[in-house]
N, C-alpha and C positions, 0 to 999 in steps of 0.2 A: 658263216651257216656251216661248219667245223666245230662252235663250241657248242652250238645250240646239236648236233651230233653227237658227240660228248654227252652233255646232258637229257637227250631222248637215249640213247645205250644205256643209261647207268639206271633212266626210269624203268627201263624193260627190264632191267636186274642182270646188268653185268657189270662184270666186277672192273674194276682201275686196271688192273691186266689185261683183262680181256679186252677190253677200249683199246689200251693201248696199241696190243699187239697187232689188232681188226685196221684199225687207222695210224700205225707207222709212227705213234709215237710216246716221248715216254713218260712213263708213269708220273712224275714230279709235274708234267707237262697237264698231264688231265686231271690230276690231282687240283691242278691252282685251276684248271679251265671252269670243273664244279662249284669251288670256292668262289667264284665270278657270278655276277648276272647271267643272263642271258646273252640281255639285248644292252650290254655296261657301254656306256658312251667312253669317250677319252675325254681328260678332263683339260678345257681348255685356259691357257694362261694367260695372265692379264696384270698388266702392269699398276700397283698401289695409284690410288688416286689420290686427289685431296677431297672426293667425293665420298669417297669409302666409310665415314664416319658420319656420314647424314643418308646411308640408305636405308635403314629402318624408322630412321623420322622421317622418309620421302615416300615408304610404304604409307605409313599413319598419314601423313598429308593427300595422297593419291585415295585413303578413304573419305578421307573427308570433302570430297571434293576440292579442293583447294589447286587455282591454276599452278603452270610452272613456273610461270611472273612470279607468284606470288610468292613458292616456294625458295627461290632464289633471295626472295627480300630480305623473307623469316630468316634464312639462314646466314646470309652478310652477318645481319642484327646479332646474330648468336653473340652472346657477352663472354661467355667461355671460348669458343672455338670458330670466333667466325670464318666462313667462307670466305678464301679471297682468290679462287678461281676463276675463267674465262667462261662467262656462257654457254659456250657452245657445248663444253663438257658440261655443265651442268645441265643441261637442256637431253644431250643422249646417255645419263646416267637418271633422266626421268622417263625417257623414254624406255630405258630399260626395262626399267620398275613396273611402270605400268604394261610392257607385254611381258613380263610376268605374272602380274597380279590376272591378265585375259588369261592367259594358258592355266594357270592354276584352274583355275572360275570354268573355260573350260574342259577338264580333265575330270572336275566334281560332276563335271553336268554328263559324261556318257555313263552309259549301263557297262557291268560290270565285262572287264571282256572273258569269253570264252579261253573256259582251263584247257592250257596246251602248250603247247613250244614253236617259234616259227619255221612256220616252214612244216608242221606237223599232218594240221589236217588242213583237205579242202572238200571244201560242200561244194556239189555238183546238180545241178539239177534245170532241168527244163519249164520254160514260159512259151508263150503268144501272148499275139498281138493283134485283135481283130478289127479287120478290115482300115488295116494297117493301111494311109492315106498315103498312094504315089500319086504323081504331079501327071502322070500319061498315060497311066493303067487305071483300071476297074481297082478298084479296094478289095486285096485278099488278106484272106488268114496267112501270117506270118510268126515263124516259130522260133524261139532263139536257146542257144545252149549254152545258161551260167556258171559259170566258176567262179568259188571263192574263197582265199585265206581266213582263216578264220581266225585267225592271230591278229593280221595285219589291217584285216578288210581290204587286200587288194583283191581285184574285180575284173574279170573278163568275161566278153559276151561276145560268141558268134553267133550271125543269123542264119536260119536256114530255111528249105522248102519243106523237112519233110522232119519227121523223130523215130528212125530208125538206127538198130544199131549199131551199123557202118557208121553213121553220122555221126556218133560219139565217138567209138572209138577215134574219128580222124579227129574231131573239137577236142578230144583229150593229149592226144600228140601237137595239136598245133597248141593245147594251153600251156603241154610243158616245155615247148621251143619259147612261148614268150617268157615264161619262167626262169628260164634256167636251169631246170633242175625237176623233179620229178617229187613230190612231196609226200610222206611215210605213208598217210589213211588219206582215203579218200570217203566222204560222207554223201553218202544218197538221201534224199529227203522226197518219199516218195515218188521217186523217178520213175519214169513211165519206162514199158516195158519187161518191166520185172526181172526176171531173171538174168537179163543182160548186164543191169545193176552191176549183181556180183563176179559175173564174168571182170567186167573191169577194173572193180575190185584186183582182182588173183593177176589181172593184167600190170595195174601199177606196182602189186607188189612184187612180181616177176620182172619189168622194171628199175623197180628204187635198188634190188640186190644186183640187179647185172650193173650199174651206173656205180654203186657203191667197190 
């Protein structure tokens, strides 16, 4: 989260010296964080395996629709460097490459992510469900407050009996508690109640400064 904060403060025009002073970090640490991706993942260490030399070939075979058994047969028959490892290692490698291909395809199918940093934007909106199907009472209209982080798509929902200003404020506090932090910006999309949406944004801004 601190790396996101450094990127956000830099995005808003603060110098590395100002960011370091505000967060209690050295300038070198701030500079290093700015040169790294916001959601950088630690590199996994894996011992070299006899399957590694076949990784590109496995990917091609997967695209051709070959089974894992047939792939291993072809690898063992390779004239230059036949595969001599066990079947379980081979199957694990094929499974890993198959999952990697599926992940790449899933990412390619997802729409472009909203421009912003992790934890920066929280979308807030009201919704309603008419004729809510209760089991022991007559169907009635039920309202809900929905909040979603625009970067990660993390979603929080609270059902209510009305759409009042106090309900909104209480819901936002409950959402922030579930998150464990206060987002930098609240975005209201045609939120009912008009002016109190602006008040909620002011409350979030003050809370953010206080928690920082």
